NUKOL-964478 format. One record per residue: x, y negated, z negated of N, C-alpha, C in turn. Coordinates in steps of 0.1 Angstrom, whole numbers, padded with zeros to 4 digits, always signed. Each point is the difference from the previous one (the first is absolute). Last residue first. Layout:
N
XYZXYZXYZ;...
***
This chain:
454
-0128+0306+0165-0004-0011+0003-0013-0006-0008;+0035+0039-0010-0013+0000+0007+0000-0014+0000;+0034+0042-0015-0001-0012+0006-0011-0007+0004;+0020+0046-0022-0008-0009-0003-0005-0018+0002;+0031+0038+0015+0003-0008-0015-0009-0010-0004;-0006+0035+0038+0009+0010-0011+0008-0012-0015;-0027-0018+0039-0011+0013-0008+0014+0007-0010;+0019-0031+0031-0008-0008-0007-0009+0005-0011;+0027+0027+0032+0009-0010-0013-0007-0006-0009;-0021+0018+0039+0005+0011-0007+0007-0006-0012;-0009-0030+0034-0011+0004-0007+0002+0011-0010;+0038-0010+0027-0008-0010-0012-0009+0002-0004;+0009+0031+0035+0010+0000-0011-0003-0012-0015;-0023-0002+0044-0005+0014-0009+0010-0002-0014;+0011-0029+0035-0011-0009-0009-0005+0015-0009;+0052+0001+0010-0016+0000+0010-0008-0003-0007;+0045-0026-0012-0006+0016-0004-0014-0002+0011;+0038-0037-0010+0001+0010+0011-0005+0015-0005;-0008-0046-0018+0006+0014-0008+0006+0012+0006;-0022-0041+0020+0012-0003-0004+0007+0009-0012;-0039+0014+0026+0011-0004+0012+0014-0004-0012;-0042+0007-0021+0006+0013+0006+0011-0003+0006;-0022-0039-0010+0006+0006-0016+0009+0014+0007;-0030-0018+0030+0015-0013+0001+0007+0007-0012;-0042+0021+0005+0008+0002+0013+0014-0006-0002;-0036-0005-0033+0004+0013-0002+0013+0000+0011;-0016-0044-0026-0002+0005+0015+0007+0015+0000;-0004-0034-0038-0006+0017+0000-0004+0006+0015;+0026-0042-0013-0016-0004-0001-0007+0014+0004;+0051-0007-0003-0009-0002+0015-0017+0002+0000;+0029+0003-0040+0007-0014+0010-0009+0000+0014;-0011+0030-0035-0004-0012-0003-0001-0011+0011;+0022+0045+0006-0015-0002+0003-0007-0011-0005;+0044+0010-0014+0004-0004+0015-0015+0000+0004;+0004+0010-0044+0009-0013+0004-0003-0002+0016;-0013+0040-0018-0013-0009-0003+0004-0012+0003;+0034+0035+0007-0014+0000+0008-0009-0012-0002;+0037+0003-0031+0002-0003+0013-0011+0002+0008;-0005+0014-0039-0002-0014-0003+0004-0006+0013;+0002+0045+0000-0013+0000-0004+0000-0016+0002;+0038+0023-0001-0006+0003+0009-0013-0007+0004;+0023-0002-0040+0006-0007+0005-0006-0001+0019;-0014+0032-0037+0000-0013+0000+0003-0009+0009;+0020+0044+0007-0021-0001+0001-0004-0014-0004;+0047+0010-0010-0006+0001+0014-0010-0001+0006;+0006+0008-0051+0004-0013+0006+0003-0005+0015;-0015+0044-0016-0008-0011-0002+0002-0014+0006;+0038+0034+0005-0015+0003+0008-0011-0013-0004;+0033+0007-0028+0007-0010+0010-0009+0000+0012;-0016+0006-0050+0008+0006+0006+0004-0007+0014;-0015-0025-0045-0002+0001+0010+0008+0014+0009;+0000-0007-0050+0004-0009+0010-0011+0007+0011;-0011+0002-0056+0002+0006+0011+0002-0007+0015;-0008-0026-0038+0006+0012-0008+0002+0008+0012;-0001-0050+0004-0009+0010+0005+0011+0012-0008;+0012-0048+0000-0013+0003-0010-0005+0016+0002;+0034-0017+0026+0002+0000-0011-0008+0003-0008;-0009-0006+0042+0002+0011+0003+0008+0002-0018;-0019-0037+0014-0013+0012-0003+0006+0011+0000;+0028-0041+0005-0009+0001-0013-0007+0010-0001;+0020-0005+0042+0008+0005-0010-0004+0001-0011;-0029-0019+0029+0003+0014+0003+0008+0005-0008;-0007-0045+0003-0010+0004-0007+0000+0019+0000;+0033-0025+0020+0002-0001-0013-0010+0007-0009;+0000-0005+0051+0011+0010-0008-0003-0001-0017;-0028-0029+0022-0006+0013+0004+0013+0011-0005;+0008-0047-0002-0013+0006-0009-0001+0013+0004;+0035-0016+0028+0005+0000-0014-0012+0005-0010;-0010-0011+0047+0002+0016+0000+0007-0001-0015;-0044-0031+0010+0013+0002+0003+0007+0010-0005;-0047+0003+0020+0004-0002-0011+0019+0001-0002;-0030+0004+0041+0003-0012-0009+0004-0002-0012;-0011+0038+0022+0016+0001+0004+0002-0019-0004;-0039+0024-0012+0005+0006-0004+0015-0005+0001;-0049-0025+0015+0012+0013+0007+0009+0002-0013;-0054-0012-0002+0015-0009-0003+0010+0012+0005;-0052-0018+0020+0009+0007-0005+0010+0001-0001;-0036-0028+0022-0001+0003-0019+0009+0012-0002;+0006-0017+0042-0015+0006-0001-0006+0006-0011;+0052-0013-0002-0007-0002+0012-0012+0007+0001;+0041-0027-0032-0014+0012-0001-0007-0006+0017;+0037-0024-0025+0003+0013+0014-0007+0007+0003;-0005-0035-0034+0002-0005+0012-0001+0008+0012;-0004+0018-0041-0012-0004+0006+0001-0011+0012;+0036+0019-0023-0007+0008+0001-0011-0003+0007;+0028-0033-0021+0005+0005+0009-0011+0014+0007;-0012-0021-0036-0003-0008+0006+0006+0008+0015;+0004+0021-0037-0011+0003+0000-0001-0011+0012;+0044-0002-0019-0005+0013+0008-0016-0003+0005;+0010-0034-0028+0008+0000+0011+0001+0016+0012;-0017-0002-0049-0012-0008+0012+0007-0001+0012;+0025+0025-0030-0016+0001+0002-0006-0002+0009;+0035-0024-0024+0004+0008+0012-0008+0011+0010;-0012-0030-0038+0005-0010+0011+0004+0012+0011;-0004+0017-0044-0018-0001+0007+0007-0005+0014;+0043+0017-0018-0010+0001-0003-0015-0004+0005;+0049+0007+0009-0001-0015+0003-0017+0002-0005;+0021+0045+0000+0012-0011-0009-0007-0018+0001;-0021+0049+0009-0005-0014+0005+0008-0007-0014;-0002+0049+0011+0005-0007-0013-0006-0016+0001;-0022+0048+0025+0009-0012+0003+0003-0008-0013;-0035+0034+0010+0009+0009-0004+0014-0010-0005;-0040-0015+0020-0003+0001-0014+0009+0006-0005;-0004-0009+0044+0001-0012-0006-0002+0003-0015;-0002+0036+0025+0014-0005+0003+0000-0013-0008;-0046+0020+0002+0015+0012-0005+0013-0007-0002;-0033-0023+0028+0000+0001-0017+0009+0007-0006;+0002+0008+0046+0001-0011-0001-0002-0004-0014;-0019+0043+0010+0015-0001+0001+0011-0016-0001;-0053+0003+0004+0008+0007-0017+0014+0000+0006;-0023-0036+0030+0001+0013-0003+0003+0005-0015;-0026-0044+0014+0018+0005-0002-0001+0012-0006;-0030-0035+0030-0002+0009-0007+0013+0006-0005;-0018-0050+0022+0006+0008+0003+0000+0015-0015;-0030-0046+0018+0009+0008-0013+0000+0013+0006;-0002-0040+0037-0006+0011-0008+0008+0005-0015;+0009-0053+0018+0001+0020+0010-0007+0007-0013;+0015-0047-0001-0013+0001+0006-0002+0008+0011;+0034-0014-0036+0006-0001+0015-0012+0002+0006;-0012-0005-0047+0010-0008+0003+0004-0002+0019;-0018+0038-0021-0013-0011+0002+0008-0014+0003;+0026+0039-0009-0007+0002+0015-0012-0015+0002;+0025+0003-0041+0011-0004+0012-0009-0002+0011;-0022+0015-0034+0008-0014-0007+0007-0007+0013;-0011+0051-0007-0009-0009+0004-0001-0016+0000;+0034+0028-0015-0003+0006+0014-0015-0006+0007;+0019-0009-0043+0009-0006+0009-0007+0005+0014;-0020+0021-0033-0010-0011-0004+0011-0012+0011;+0012+0051-0004-0012-0006+0006-0005-0016-0001;+0038+0015-0020+0004+0000+0012-0015+0001+0007;-0001+0000-0046+0008-0014+0004+0001+0000+0017;-0016+0041-0021-0010-0013-0003+0006-0012+0009;+0028+0036-0004-0010+0001+0009-0010-0008+0001;+0032-0006-0033+0007+0004+0012-0010-0001+0013;-0004+0006-0052-0003-0006+0006+0002-0005+0013;+0016+0034-0026-0015+0002+0006-0006-0008+0004;+0047-0005-0014+0001+0006+0010-0017+0004+0006;+0026-0027-0032-0013+0000+0001+0001+0005+0010;+0040-0005-0014-0003+0000-0013-0014+0002+0001;+0021-0014+0037+0005+0014-0003-0006+0005-0011;-0003-0046+0011-0011+0007+0007+0003+0017-0001;+0015-0035-0039+0005+0002+0011-0009+0007+0010;-0019-0028-0046+0011+0014+0005+0002-0004+0018;-0010-0040-0034-0008+0007+0010+0013+0011+0002;-0014-0031-0047+0013+0010+0004-0010+0005+0016;-0005-0043-0038-0008+0008+0008+0012+0008+0013;+0000-0031-0051+0006+0004+0012-0012+0006+0005;-0002-0042-0032-0009+0009+0008+0006+0007+0011;+0024-0028-0023-0008-0005-0007-0005+0015+0000;+0041-0020+0018-0004+0014-0002-0013+0000-0011;+0023-0042+0012-0009+0008+0012-0001+0015-0001;+0025-0029-0035-0008-0008+0001-0012+0009+0014;+0042+0016-0017-0013+0007-0007-0011-0009+0000;+0038-0004+0027-0005+0014+0004-0015-0001-0011;+0028-0038-0003-0008-0002+0013-0012+0016+0001;+0037-0007-0032-0013-0005-0003-0008+0000+0009;+0039+0022+0010-0009+0007-0011-0013-0009+0002;+0030-0003+0039-0003-0007-0009-0006+0007-0007;+0028+0022+0034-0014-0006+0001+0000-0005-0016;+0041+0020+0014-0005-0009+0012-0013-0002+0003;+0028+0026-0034+0005-0014+0001-0008-0011+0014;-0003+0049-0021+0015-0001+0010-0001-0014+0003;-0037+0015-0023+0012+0003-0005+0011+0001+0005;-0042-0015+0018+0003-0008-0006+0015+0007-0012;-0017+0021+0037+0008-0010+0002+0001-0007-0010;-0025+0037-0008+0017+0003+0001+0005-0014+0006;-0044-0005-0005+0007+0004-0013+0013+0000+0000;-0024-0001+0038+0000-0012-0003+0006+0001-0016;+0000+0032+0042-0004+0000-0010+0004-0016-0008;-0018+0005+0052+0009+0002-0011-0001+0001-0012;-0028-0016+0039+0004+0018+0002+0014+0002-0009;-0044-0039-0005+0015+0003-0001+0002+0011+0005;-0036-0042-0008-0001+0011+0005+0017+0005+0002;-0039-0036-0026+0010+0004+0004+0003+0012+0001;-0038-0045-0008+0002+0021+0003+0010-0001+0003;-0026-0041-0025+0011+0004+0007-0001+0015-0001;-0034-0045+0001-0001+0013-0006+0014+0008+0009;-0006-0059-0007-0005+0013+0009+0004+0015-0010;+0001-0060-0001-0007+0012-0008-0005+0015+0011;+0034-0055-0010-0006+0010+0006-0003+0011-0005;+0021-0051+0005-0009+0011-0011-0004+0009+0008;+0044-0038+0003-0013+0005+0011-0008+0015-0009;+0036-0049-0008-0005+0011-0007-0012+0007+0008;+0042-0035+0018-0016+0001-0001+0000+0015-0005;+0038-0012+0019-0001-0006-0013-0013+0003-0006;+0031+0017+0045-0009-0008-0002+0001+0001-0018;+0026+0026+0032+0004-0014+0002-0011-0008-0008;-0016+0048+0005+0012-0003+0003+0001-0010+0004;-0043+0005-0029+0005+0003+0012+0017-0004+0004;-0025+0016-0051+0001-0011+0012+0004+0004+0015;-0031+0019-0044+0014+0000+0006-0001-0013+0010;-0033+0032-0040+0004-0012+0008+0014+0002+0006;-0021+0036-0031-0010-0005+0010+0001-0012+0006;+0027+0023-0035-0007-0013-0003-0009-0008+0007;+0023+0048+0001-0005-0008-0015-0006-0010+0001;+0014+0013+0040-0012+0015-0005-0002-0005-0012;+0031-0021+0024-0012-0006+0003-0008+0009-0007;+0042+0009-0012-0005-0016-0007-0010-0003+0008;+0016+0039+0014-0004+0003-0011-0001-0013-0008;+0019-0001+0046-0012+0006-0003-0005-0003-0011;+0043-0011+0003-0007-0011+0007-0017+0008-0002;+0036+0023-0010-0002-0005-0010-0012-0011+0001;+0011+0032+0035-0008+0005-0012+0001-0010-0009;+0026-0011+0037-0013+0000-0003-0008+0006-0008;+0042+0003-0006+0002-0013+0001-0014-0003+0003;+0015+0043+0004-0001-0004-0013-0003-0011-0001;-0014+0017+0042+0011+0002-0006-0003-0003-0015;-0037+0028+0031+0007-0010-0003+0015-0005-0007;-0023+0044+0017+0009-0006+0008+0004-0016-0008;-0037+0030-0018+0012+0004-0007+0016-0008+0013;-0048-0002+0006+0004-0014-0006+0011+0007-0006;-0032+0014+0034+0019+0003+0000+0003-0006-0010;-0044-0023+0017+0002+0009-0002+0015+0005+0001;-0037-0030-0019+0012+0001-0001+0012+0009+0005;-0055-0021+0002+0010+0013-0001+0012-0005+0005;-0045-0029-0023+0013+0000+0007+0006+0013+0001;-0052-0023+0000+0010+0011-0010+0013-0005+0015;-0035-0042-0016-0002+0015+0006+0006+0008-0006;-0003-0046-0011-0011+0006-0005+0000+0013+0008;+0039-0023+0018-0009-0004-0008-0011+0006-0002;+0037+0004+0031-0008+0014-0008-0010-0007-0009;+0030-0029+0027-0007+0009+0004-0012+0010-0004;+0037-0022-0021-0011-0009+0002-0010+0007+0005;+0038+0026-0009-0004-0002-0013-0010-0011+0006;+0023+0007+0037-0010+0011-0005-0007-0001-0013;+0021-0043+0022+0003+0012+0000-0010+0011-0001;+0004-0049+0026-0009+0005-0011+0010+0018+0005;+0018-0047+0020-0001+0014+0003-0004+0007-0014;+0011-0052+0024-0007+0008-0010-0002+0016+0004;+0035-0027+0033-0015-0001-0007-0004+0006-0010;+0043+0006+0027-0008-0012-0001-0012-0009+0000;+0043+0033-0008-0013+0000-0009-0002-0018+0003;+0044+0017+0019-0015+0006+0005-0014-0004-0006;+0045-0002-0030+0002-0003+0015-0013+0009+0009;-0014-0011-0053+0014+0007+0006+0001-0006+0014;-0032-0017-0025+0010+0004-0009+0010+0006+0001;-0032-0026+0025+0012-0003-0003+0002+0005-0010;-0049+0003-0002+0010-0002+0012+0015-0004-0005;-0022+0033-0031-0003-0016+0007+0007+0003+0012;-0013+0051-0015+0008-0014-0002-0008-0011+0006;-0010+0055-0026-0004-0013+0013+0011-0010-0001;-0003+0043-0027-0007-0008-0002-0002-0014+0008;+0014+0045+0015-0010+0001-0013-0006-0015-0005;+0030+0002+0039-0015+0009+0001-0007+0000-0010;+0043-0019-0004-0010-0007+0007-0013+0004+0001;+0028+0030-0018+0000-0008-0010-0010-0013+0008;+0018+0032+0025-0010+0006-0010-0004-0009-0010;+0037-0007+0032-0017-0002+0002-0010+0004-0010;+0042+0004-0014+0000-0016+0005-0013-0002+0006;+0020+0046-0009-0004-0007-0011-0007-0014+0004;-0007+0034+0036+0012-0005-0004-0006-0006-0015;-0031+0031+0024+0001-0013+0002+0013-0002-0011;-0032+0044+0005+0006-0007+0013+0007-0015+0003;-0011+0026-0039+0010+0007+0005+0001-0007+0014;-0037-0009-0029+0010-0004-0007+0017+0005+0008;-0056-0011+0015+0015+0010+0004+0012-0004-0009;-0053-0017-0005+0015-0005+0001+0004+0012-0003;-0052-0019+0007+0010+0018-0002+0017-0010+0001;-0063-0019-0012+0016-0001+0006+0013+0012-0004;-0056-0012+0000+0009+0017-0002+0012-0008+0005;-0044-0037-0009+0010+0006+0005+0007+0012-0009;-0054-0010-0009+0013-0007+0002+0011+0009+0002;-0040+0020-0006-0004-0013+0007+0012-0011+0001;+0002+0040-0032-0001+0007+0012+0000-0013+0011;+0003-0002-0048+0009-0007+0009-0003+0007+0014;-0014+0022-0036-0008-0010-0003+0004-0012+0011;+0008+0050+0010+0003-0005-0009-0008-0014-0001;+0005+0039+0032-0006+0003-0016-0003-0009-0007;+0031-0006+0037-0011-0001+0007-0007+0004-0013;+0042+0002-0010-0002-0013+0004-0018-0005+0002;+0021+0042-0002-0001-0002-0014-0006-0015+0002;+0013+0022+0036-0013+0009-0003-0003-0010-0015;+0039-0007+0025-0011-0009+0003-0012+0006-0009;+0035+0024-0012+0004-0018-0007-0014-0005+0005;+0013+0043+0017-0011+0000-0009+0001-0016-0008;+0018+0003+0039-0013+0007+0005-0003+0000-0015;+0042-0006-0002-0004-0012+0010-0014-0001+0000;+0023+0039-0011+0003-0007-0015-0009-0017+0006;+0014+0053+0025-0013-0015+0002-0004-0005-0013;+0037+0024+0015-0009+0013-0009-0016-0007+0000;+0048-0014+0021-0010+0005+0007-0015+0008-0008;+0050-0009-0025-0006-0005+0014-0011+0009+0008;+0000+0012-0056+0013+0000+0014-0006-0011+0013;-0013-0008-0051-0001+0010+0007+0008-0003+0013;-0026-0031-0039+0010+0009+0006-0003+0009+0008;-0020-0047-0024+0000+0011+0010+0008+0006+0000;-0020-0037-0039+0010+0006+0007-0003+0011+0008;-0031-0041-0017+0001+0013-0002+0012-0001+0011;-0024-0034-0039+0009+0002+0015+0006+0014-0001;-0051-0024-0015+0016+0007-0006+0008+0005+0011;-0046-0023-0005+0010-0008+0011+0015+0011-0008;-0052+0022+0008+0010-0008-0009+0005-0010+0005;-0028+0033+0021-0006-0017-0001+0003-0005-0009;+0023+0043+0018-0005-0011+0009-0003-0011-0003;+0007+0041-0027+0007-0011-0004-0001-0013+0013;-0022+0048-0005-0001-0010-0014+0008-0012+0001;-0005+0023+0039-0012-0001-0003+0000-0010-0014;+0038+0024+0017-0005-0014+0011-0010-0006-0007;+0013+0041-0017+0005-0010-0007-0002-0015+0007;-0016+0042+0013-0012-0004-0010+0009-0010-0003;+0021+0014+0037-0013-0006+0001-0010-0004-0008;+0040+0030-0007+0005-0017+0009-0012-0008+0002;-0007+0045-0014+0004-0005-0007-0002-0016+0001;-0004+0031+0035-0012-0006-0006+0003-0005-0014;+0036+0015+0024-0004-0011+0006-0016-0002-0005;+0023+0037-0014+0008-0013-0006-0008-0014+0007;-0014+0042+0010-0006-0004-0012+0005-0009-0004;-0011+0006+0051+0011+0005-0009-0002-0003-0015;-0022-0013+0045-0005+0008-0008+0007+0006-0016;+0002-0043+0041+0007+0010-0005-0012+0005-0009;+0012-0049+0023-0005+0010+0006+0005+0011-0009;-0008-0051-0013+0009+0009+0001-0006+0015+0005;-0027-0035+0010+0013-0007-0004+0011+0003-0003;-0051+0017+0029+0008+0000-0010+0014-0007-0001;-0047-0021+0014+0008+0008+0008+0012+0005-0011;-0041-0028+0000+0002+0009-0009+0010+0010+0003;-0015-0045+0022-0006+0010+0007+0003+0013-0012;+0020-0038-0011-0018-0005+0002-0004+0016+0003;+0042-0003-0009-0003+0000-0009-0014+0000+0002;+0027-0004+0039+0001+0016-0007-0008-0002-0013;+0004-0040+0018-0008+0008+0009-0005+0011-0008;+0037-0020-0020-0013-0010+0001-0014+0008+0002;+0047+0010+0013-0003+0007-0014-0014-0005-0003;+0017-0018+0041-0003+0014+0003-0004+0006-0011;+0015-0046-0002-0014+0005+0005-0003+0012+0002;+0041-0010-0019-0008-0004-0009-0015+0000+0005;+0038+0011+0024-0003+0008-0008-0010+0000-0009;+0008-0035+0030-0003+0013+0008+0000+0013-0008;+0016-0040-0015-0008-0006+0005-0008+0017+0008;+0045-0005-0014-0010+0001-0013-0012+0000+0004;+0030-0001+0036-0001+0017-0004-0011-0001-0016;+0016-0043+0020-0012+0008+0007-0003+0014-0004;+0036-0024-0018-0015-0005-0004-0010+0003+0008;+0045+0012+0010-0004+0010-0013-0015-0009-0006;+0017-0016+0038+0000+0013+0004-0002+0008-0014;+0014-0047-0004-0015+0002+0011-0002+0014+0000;+0043-0009-0015-0009+0000-0012-0018-0001+0007;+0038+0011+0027+0000+0010-0012-0013-0005-0005;+0010-0032+0033-0005+0011+0005-0005+0014-0010;+0030-0037-0018-0013-0002+0008-0011+0008+0002;+0046+0006-0002+0000-0001-0015-0019+0000+0001;+0021-0004+0041+0002+0010-0004-0004+0006-0016;+0008-0044+0018-0010+0005+0010-0003+0017-0007;+0033-0023-0017-0013-0008-0005-0009+0007+0006;+0042+0009+0014+0000+0006-0012-0015-0005-0003;+0016-0018+0041-0007+0013-0002-0002+0008-0015;-0013-0050+0018+0015+0007-0002+0001+0011-0002;-0026-0030+0036-0002+0006-0016+0012+0003-0003;-0004-0043+0033+0000+0015+0002+0003+0007-0016;-0035-0023+0007+0006+0007+0008+0012-0007-0002;-0031+0003-0042+0002-0007+0009+0011+0008+0013;-0039+0020-0031+0012+0000+0000+0007-0008+0011;-0049+0012-0035+0004-0005+0010+0016-0002+0002;-0041+0032-0024+0008-0010+0000+0007-0006+0009;-0040+0032-0003+0008+0002-0014+0007-0011-0005;-0046-0013+0026+0015+0008+0000+0006+0000-0007;-0046-0017+0003+0001+0011-0007+0014+0006+0003;-0012-0047+0002-0013+0009+0007+0001+0012-0002;+0035-0031-0017-0018-0004-0003-0011+0010+0001;+0044+0001+0019+0003+0009-0009-0016-0004-0010;+0006-0023+0044-0003+0012+0000+0004+0008-0012;+0005-0044-0002-0015+0001+0004-0002+0015+0002;+0047-0008+0000-0006-0005-0018-0017+0003+0002;+0022-0001+0042+0005+0014-0007-0006-0004-0013;-0003-0035+0026-0008+0010+0006+0000+0012-0012;+0029-0034-0006-0013-0004-0007-0005+0010+0004;+0041+0003+0019+0002+0005-0012-0017-0002-0005;+0025-0010+0040-0015+0002+0000-0002+0009-0014;+0042-0021+0018-0008-0008+0003-0014+0005-0005;+0035+0030-0001+0003-0008-0007-0012-0010-0001;-0013+0045+0022+0010-0011+0000+0001-0009-0010;-0023+0051-0011+0000-0014+0004+0014-0007+0005;-0028+0050-0018+0014-0007+0009-0004-0012+0001;-0032+0035-0033+0001-0008+0014+0015-0006-0001;-0026+0045-0023+0011-0012+0003+0005-0004+0010;-0044+0036-0023+0005-0012+0010+0013-0007-0004;-0030+0047-0016+0005-0013-0003+0008-0007+0010;-0043+0033-0004+0013-0001+0007+0006-0012-0008;-0045+0015-0012+0014+0004-0005+0009-0005+0001;-0043+0000+0023+0006-0014-0011+0007+0004-0010;-0013+0005+0052+0007+0011-0011+0002-0008-0009;-0028-0014+0033+0003+0007+0004+0007+0010-0008;-0007-0048-0011-0010+0006+0002-0001+0013+0006;+0040-0018-0005-0004+0001-0013-0016+0004+0003;+0023-0007+0037+0005+0011-0006-0007+0003-0016;-0009-0043+0025-0007+0012+0008+0010+0016-0006;+0015-0044-0016-0014+0001+0001-0005+0015+0003;+0043-0012+0010-0003+0005-0011-0010+0002-0001;+0007-0016+0041+0004+0014-0003-0003+0004-0014;-0004-0047+0009-0014+0012+0006+0006+0012-0004;+0032-0026-0007-0012-0003-0009-0010+0008+0001;+0036+0001+0035+0004+0008-0015-0008-0003-0009;-0015-0002+0053+0007-0010-0011+0002+0009-0010;-0018+0017+0047-0002+0000-0011+0013-0009-0016;+0005-0007+0051-0007+0006-0003-0013+0000-0011;+0059-0007-0004-0013-0002+0011-0013+0003-0002;+0030-0013-0043-0002+0012+0011-0006-0007+0011;+0024-0014-0045-0005-0008+0011+0002+0014+0012;+0008+0013-0046-0007-0010-0001-0009-0008+0014;+0021+0050-0009+0007-0014-0001-0014-0009+0000;+0004+0047-0028-0004-0002+0011+0009-0017+0004;-0006+0049-0025+0010-0010-0002+0000-0006+0012;-0026+0038-0035-0001-0007+0016+0006-0014+0001;-0013+0053-0031+0009-0016+0002-0001-0004+0014;-0022+0044-0007+0005-0011-0016+0004-0012-0002;-0034+0030+0034+0013-0005-0001-0001-0007-0014;-0027+0041+0030-0001-0006-0013+0019-0007+0000;-0038+0006+0043+0017+0008-0008-0004-0007-0011;-0027-0016+0037-0004+0012-0004+0014+0010-0007;-0006-0048+0003-0017+0006+0000+0000+0010+0000;+0045-0022+0002-0008-0001-0012-0014+0008-0003;+0018-0006+0045+0009+0014-0010-0007-0001-0015;-0014-0033+0028-0005+0013+0011+0008+0011-0013;+0011-0044-0003-0011+0003-0006-0005+0012+0004;+0040-0012+0017+0004+0000-0015-0017+0002-0006;+0003-0010+0044+0001+0017+0004+0007+0005-0020;-0012-0049+0013-0013+0009+0002+0006+0015+0000;+0035-0030-0005-0007+0000-0012-0016+0007+0002;+0051+0006+0023-0012-0003+0003-0011-0002-0011;+0045+0020+0002+0001-0013+0006-0013-0008+0002;+0017+0044-0036-0005-0003+0015-0003-0016+0001;+0024+0049-0030-0001-0013+0005-0005-0004+0014;+0004+0035-0049-0006-0005+0014+0000-0011+0005;+0030+0034-0043-0006-0012+0009-0007+0002+0013;+0011+0022-0051-0004+0003+0007-0005-0014+0013;+0041+0001-0037-0012-0002+0004-0002+0007+0012;+0041+0000-0023-0011+0014-0004-0014-0006+0004;+0045-0026+0007-0006+0002-0010-0012+0008-0007;+0014-0003+0046+0011+0002-0004+0001+0005-0019;-0033-0023+0031-0001+0018-0005+0014+0003-0005;-0007-0046+0003-0009+0003-0009+0000+0020+0002;+0029-0027+0027+0004+0001-0013-0009+0003-0007;-0009+0000+0044+0007+0010-0001+0006+0000-0014;-0033-0029+0016-0006+0014-0005+0010+0008+0000;+0013-0045+0006-0006+0005-0017-0008+0011+0003;+0021-0012+0034+0010-0001-0006-0005+0004-0011;-0033-0002+0039+0011+0012+0000+0012+0000-0009;-0031-0036+0003-0005+0012-0005+0009+0010-0001;+0018-0038+0019-0005-0002-0013-0006+0013-0009;+0004-0007+0048+0014+0003-0003+0000+0003-0017;-0041-0013+0021+0005+0012+0001+0014+0007-0005;-0036-0042-0010+0010+0002+0003+0005+0017+0001;-0041-0017-0008+0001+0006+0013+0011-0006+0003;-0024+0025-0043+0008-0011+0003+0001-0001+0019;-0010+0034-0049-0009-0006+0011+0007-0014+0002;+0000+0054-0029+0007-0014+0004-0002-0008+0011;-0014+0040-0037-0005-0009+0013+0010-0010+0000;-0003+0047-0032+0003-0014+0003+0001-0004+0012;-0023+0047-0025+0009-0007+0009+0001-0015-0005;+0001+0042-0032-0007-0006+0007+0010-0010+0011;+0027+0030-0027-0008+0007+0010-0014-0009+0010;+0051-0004-0027-0014-0007-0001-0010+0006+0013;+0051+0014-0033-0009-0001+0016-0011-0006-0004;+0050-0005-0023-0010+0001-0001-0009-0002+0015;
***
């Protein structure tokens, strides 16, 4: 698994920095390492940083001060403190001041990776909750689209959001199940309480059990302190079990008990903990078929399939593609502080013709790429991946009753090629003519012939 958000390592021991950076990068983290705490503060001030791993004893700006200033600058950034054996009391104080946790040097690598993953996920939850809350306050659209099916889903949300009914979201990966779950939470009476997401496909059975139920100190090797689970964290809020179809039969049985009795025990503990959360599940599997094959408990299926909502694949709502593309175009441009580019008709045609196996998530990624590469608010056709263009054109050809003549196909290719080179050269006619090995007058002639204008 790859993590796009930045992880910052801070330690004046450059050898340790190098070792930790290599190990964490190997495990998919986006690492930046600095040996100066002042440089760390500057970086946190100008970039989004999910997790900081810092030594507690640092020259110039010490670890405790660094923690305080990071929390002032970037409240959602999680901080893991590293401490020598004799400085544990200081590290405990750091946790009281808002650090995610502390680890005694030399830190166990597996424990470090696990803590970074947990801190990273909590950072993402905070970021998503903040963004969605802001969007709700601004009245921004939560579930974009004008398709009839999407309108029906919006109506369903309005009907059930204020209740505590269990909702099961189904649909292919990338269709927006998590966004819909967020929208339900923020329209509910629990909107001011936590929205907690668990990706059931991302963790092993033993780790998932610890994440859901939490564990007591000493429950297993490495369990040095009490860890609250997601059931406990979601109390009075909403719990989303993402990809619930990936749960093992054993974990399914334990989940069923929590849903029936609204209570559980931490791993390694005997005290019963009460919990009150609203459950939303999501899956890209057909759980009825999974039940028939013996891979999903029938009693749990009936327990969670109270109010199902199916999200259509993007290829089933092609009329929404231009709407979504425009929405993501503005969103990405605003985030990058760039002017909002205009989508040319030929680009919209390609986007609408493509089947989008990665659904809305894939469309957003492509739009983000186009915004990054745009120059002077112009989208360059050449920046659309060849796979998208080729598959889109094949679909268009399949759907067309009259195939293009060879001459028409040549003209279409030539027009696209000229527009692409013009965009690359910011519509400098001389540069474009030189690159195309055409006389300027011949380039103007072709531009007129193909109706190309800036």
